[in-house]
Each structure stands twice: as C-alpha cells, then as structure tokens.
KEZAVEX-293400 format. One record per residue: residue number from 0; residue in three letters; x, z, y of N, C-alpha, C in turn. Coordinates in Angstrom, 2 decimals. Example, Ala and Ser with C-alpha at 12.3 -4.5 7.8 and 13.67 -1.06 7.14 Angstrom:
REM KEZAVEX-293400
  kolvex  mifi      n_u      n_w      n_v     ca_u     ca_w     ca_v      c_u      c_w      c_v
       0   ALA    13.19     7.80    -5.69    12.30     7.80    -4.50    13.20     7.80    -3.30
       1   SER    12.85     7.08    -2.25    13.67     7.14    -1.06    12.90     7.87     0.03
//
This chain:
REM KEZAVEX-293400
  kolvex  mifi      n_u      n_w      n_v     ca_u     ca_w     ca_v      c_u      c_w      c_v
       0   UNK    -3.43   -74.17    45.64    -2.19   -74.13    44.87    -1.42   -73.06    45.05
       1   UNK    -1.44   -72.49    46.36    -0.72   -71.39    46.51    -1.08   -70.40    45.96
       2   UNK    -2.65   -69.86    45.71    -2.99   -68.89    45.12    -2.85   -68.81    43.77
       3   UNK    -2.73   -70.03    43.14    -2.91   -70.43    41.75    -1.31   -69.89    41.10
       4   UNK    -0.21   -70.09    41.92     0.99   -69.54    41.14     1.15   -67.96    41.21
       5   UNK     0.71   -67.29    42.24     0.47   -65.66    41.70    -0.13   -65.35    40.91
       6   UNK    -1.52   -65.81    40.41    -2.46   -65.75    39.53    -1.86   -65.99    38.00
       7   UNK    -1.18   -67.01    37.94     0.00   -67.33    36.64     0.88   -66.14    36.59
       8   UNK     1.52   -66.17    37.52     2.86   -65.17    37.63     2.20   -63.67    37.18
       9   UNK     0.87   -63.27    37.54     0.40   -62.01    37.32    -0.20   -62.26    35.87
      10   UNK    -0.80   -63.27    35.27    -0.81   -63.07    33.95     0.09   -63.14    33.05
      11   UNK     1.43   -63.81    33.41     2.53   -63.68    32.60     3.08   -62.20    32.76
      12   UNK     3.29   -61.42    33.66     3.60   -60.31    33.75     2.53   -58.99    32.86
      13   UNK     1.18   -59.52    33.11     0.22   -58.49    32.30     0.50   -58.99    30.77
      14   UNK     0.69   -60.12    30.22     0.94   -60.40    28.92     2.45   -59.82    28.43
      15   UNK     3.07   -59.86    29.49     4.58   -59.29    28.85     4.55   -57.81    28.80
      16   UNK     3.59   -57.33    29.72     3.53   -55.87    29.44     2.69   -55.55    28.45
      17   UNK     1.56   -56.25    27.92     0.80   -55.93    26.92     1.81   -55.89    25.42
      18   UNK     2.48   -56.79    25.58     3.42   -57.19    24.67     4.48   -55.98    24.35
      19   UNK     4.83   -55.51    25.32     5.78   -54.41    25.37     5.02   -53.07    24.92
      20   UNK     3.93   -53.09    25.41     3.26   -51.71    25.11     2.95   -51.72    23.76
      21   UNK     2.69   -53.23    23.18     2.27   -53.36    21.64     3.74   -52.88    20.95
      22   UNK     4.80   -53.38    21.53     5.90   -53.01    20.54     6.38   -51.41    20.55
      23   UNK     6.01   -51.03    21.90     5.94   -49.40    21.88     4.90   -48.32    20.88
      24   UNK     4.11   -49.09    20.76     3.05   -48.38    19.98     3.39   -48.73    18.46
      25   UNK     3.91   -49.92    18.36     4.23   -50.06    16.55     5.59   -49.07    16.15
      26   UNK     6.58   -49.05    17.45     7.71   -48.50    17.27     7.01   -46.76    17.04
      27   UNK     6.28   -46.52    17.83     5.86   -45.32    17.71     4.88   -45.09    16.46
      28   UNK     4.22   -46.08    15.97     3.70   -45.74    14.50     4.66   -45.71    13.39
      29   UNK     5.73   -46.72    13.54     6.77   -46.34    12.45     7.52   -45.38    12.43
      30   UNK     7.96   -44.77    13.57     8.42   -43.01    13.99     7.50   -42.07    13.13
      31   UNK     6.25   -42.13    13.34     5.51   -41.32    12.89     5.27   -41.40    11.22
      32   UNK     5.24   -42.58    10.77     5.12   -42.97     9.57     6.46   -42.30     8.66
      33   UNK     7.08   -42.56     9.25     8.89   -42.30     8.65     9.00   -40.64     8.64
      34   UNK     8.22   -39.77     9.68     8.39   -38.48     9.88     7.40   -37.91     8.80
      35   UNK     6.16   -38.52     8.71     5.30   -38.15     7.46     6.01   -38.49     5.95
      36   UNK     6.77   -39.37     5.86     7.22   -39.58     4.54     8.30   -38.51     4.20
      37   UNK     9.24   -38.16     5.38    10.14   -37.25     5.22     9.43   -35.78     4.98
      38   UNK     8.21   -35.56     5.68     7.62   -34.30     5.52     6.98   -34.10     4.02
      39   UNK     6.52   -35.14     3.63     5.86   -35.27     2.12     7.52   -34.91     1.26
      40   UNK     8.71   -35.69     1.36     9.69   -35.00     0.71    10.20   -33.77     0.59
      41   UNK    10.06   -33.32     1.97    10.22   -31.81     2.26     9.54   -31.09     1.25
      42   UNK     8.09   -31.38     1.23     7.11   -30.50     0.27     7.25   -30.56    -1.29
      43   UNK     7.73   -31.99    -1.62     8.21   -32.07    -2.81     9.33   -31.26    -3.10
      44   UNK    10.37   -31.41    -2.18    11.77   -30.42    -2.60    11.24   -29.13    -2.78
      45   UNK    10.74   -28.80    -1.96    10.31   -27.08    -1.91     9.57   -26.85    -3.17
      46   UNK     8.53   -27.48    -3.40     7.89   -27.22    -4.80     8.56   -27.16    -5.91
      47   UNK     9.53   -28.46    -6.18    10.55   -28.33    -7.08    11.26   -27.23    -7.13
      48   UNK    11.94   -26.45    -5.88    12.67   -25.44    -5.81    12.14   -24.34    -6.14
      49   UNK    10.91   -24.31    -5.55    10.00   -22.71    -6.38    10.00   -22.94    -7.82
      50   UNK     9.95   -24.10    -8.19     9.61   -24.00    -9.97    10.76   -23.67   -10.47
      51   UNK    11.85   -24.10    -9.90    13.12   -23.80   -10.74    13.31   -22.47   -10.61
      52   UNK    13.44   -21.96    -9.46    13.55   -20.49    -9.13    12.83   -19.68   -10.05
      53   UNK    11.27   -19.98   -10.39    10.35   -19.07   -11.13    11.04   -19.35   -12.66
      54   UNK    11.67   -20.33   -12.88    12.12   -20.33   -14.10    13.50   -19.93   -14.46
      55   UNK    14.31   -19.85   -13.18    15.44   -19.11   -13.37    15.30   -17.70   -13.66
      56   UNK    14.30   -17.12   -12.62    13.89   -15.60   -12.82    13.15   -15.38   -14.41
      57   UNK    12.63   -16.28   -14.73    12.09   -15.79   -16.22    13.10   -15.78   -17.01
      58   UNK    14.24   -16.48   -16.94    15.36   -16.52   -17.93    16.04   -15.23   -17.62
      59   UNK    16.30   -14.90   -16.25    16.98   -13.87   -16.23    16.13   -12.55   -16.68
      60   UNK    15.07   -12.71   -16.52    14.12   -11.52   -16.93    14.11   -11.22   -18.37
      61   UNK    14.39   -12.40   -19.10    14.38   -12.26   -20.46    15.65   -11.78   -21.25
      62   UNK    16.85   -12.20   -20.49    18.19   -11.68   -20.67    18.57    -9.87   -20.35
      63   UNK    17.53    -9.77   -19.26    17.47    -8.14   -19.05    16.55    -7.44   -20.16
      64   UNK    15.77    -8.25   -20.51    15.09    -7.54   -21.65    15.78    -7.49   -22.81
      65   UNK    16.43    -8.46   -23.50    17.23    -8.76   -24.27    18.37    -7.90   -24.44
      66   UNK    19.06    -7.63   -23.38    19.99    -6.59   -23.21    19.42    -5.04   -23.36
      67   UNK    18.34    -4.92   -22.72    17.78    -3.61   -23.01    17.65    -3.28   -24.22
      68   UNK    16.88    -4.17   -24.93    16.60    -4.12   -26.38    17.96    -3.68   -27.13
      69   UNK    18.85    -4.58   -26.74    20.22    -4.41   -27.71    20.93    -3.09   -27.42
      70   UNK    20.89    -2.86   -26.19    21.32    -1.34   -25.80    20.77    -0.43   -26.51
      71   UNK    19.28    -0.62   -26.60    18.45     0.81   -26.85    18.68     0.80   -28.40
      72   UNK    18.65    -0.41   -29.12    19.11    -0.45   -30.52    20.17     0.09   -30.76
      73   UNK    21.34    -0.35   -30.03    22.76     0.58   -30.48    22.71     1.85   -30.20
      74   UNK    21.95     2.66   -28.88    22.02     3.97   -28.85    21.19     4.60   -29.78
      75   UNK    20.12     3.91   -30.51    19.21     4.73   -31.84    20.21     4.55   -32.96
      76   UNK    20.71     3.76   -32.96    21.98     3.67   -34.15    23.12     4.44   -33.74
      77   UNK    23.45     5.10   -32.80    24.59     5.96   -32.48    23.77     7.39   -32.85
      78   UNK    22.56     7.36   -32.39    21.78     8.81   -32.77    21.99     9.10   -34.18
      79   UNK    21.39     8.00   -34.63    21.25     8.41   -36.32    22.52     8.65   -37.05
      80   UNK    23.54     8.01   -36.34    25.09     8.25   -36.63    25.41     9.45   -36.33
      81   UNK    24.77    10.24   -35.20    25.10    11.60   -35.02    24.44    12.66   -36.00
      82   UNK    23.22    12.07   -36.08    22.31    13.02   -37.11    22.80    13.15   -38.48
      83   UNK    23.54    11.89   -39.02    23.94    11.59   -40.31    25.13    12.42   -40.44
      84   UNK    26.07    12.37   -39.36    27.45    13.06   -39.31    27.26    14.52   -39.32
      85   UNK    26.22    15.21   -38.77    25.61    16.40   -38.79    25.08    17.12   -40.09
      86   UNK    24.44    15.88   -40.44    23.88    16.42   -41.89    25.01    16.70   -42.91
      87   UNK    26.17    15.54   -42.92    27.22    15.35   -43.75    27.89    16.87   -43.65
      88   UNK    28.36    17.32   -42.01    28.94    18.73   -42.01    28.37    19.77   -42.25
      89   UNK    26.79    20.07   -42.25    26.24    20.98   -42.72    26.45    20.93   -44.30
      90   UNK    26.41    19.89   -45.09    26.47    19.70   -46.66    27.73    20.29   -46.67
      91   UNK    28.80    19.85   -46.08    30.14    20.22   -46.60    30.16    21.96   -46.17
      92   UNK    29.68    22.53   -45.37    29.57    24.06   -44.98    28.92    24.55   -46.32
      93   UNK    27.69    24.04   -46.83    27.00    24.79   -48.01    27.86    24.44   -49.00
      94   UNK    28.45    23.11   -49.07    29.51    23.41   -50.49    30.52    24.27   -50.79
      95   UNK    31.02    24.23   -49.42    32.07    25.42   -49.35    32.06    26.87   -49.51
      96   UNK    30.71    26.95   -49.18    30.00    28.54   -49.42    29.81    28.71   -50.90
      97   UNK    29.37    27.65   -51.42    29.18    27.93   -52.85    30.06    28.02   -53.79
//
C-alpha cells in the first residue's frame, strides 16, 4: 500500500504534465495559424497595392502623353500662325511695291 500511493501520485503528475504539454502545443499551433493568416493577408495587401500602383502609373503616363500631345499641337499651331504672319507681311510688302 505504501508503494501504491507514490505510483498513483506519479501517474497524476505525468497526466497533468501531458495535459499541460498538450495545452502548450495547442497554443503554439494556434499562434502559428494566426501568423500564417496574417502572412496571407500581408501578401494579398501587397498584391493589391502593386496593382493599384500600376494602375496609377498608367493613368499618370496617359496624362503626360495627353499633355505632351496638346503642347505639341499648340506649338504646331503657333508655328503655322508665325508662317502665316510672315506670308501676310511679305504680301503687304509686295502690295506696297506695286
């Protein structure tokens, strides 16, 4: 009987340790799962941010190209206007000479 009590106590201690170890393992698994979920969320957010950045860059490029085209068209018009003005002045000189 004296030997039975320490054996029973040892069994309870071992069972208690196993339960604590299982709880620790469960906690570690839950932490790892939460970290994996956060990593996936970060990946999704980064992909979305890259897509938005690409879209914003495309819009900015289109604006730059449109401004370039408009400026070049204005400069072409100014050039034609200068040519027309020069032709008018030449025609006036020719008319005055006659």
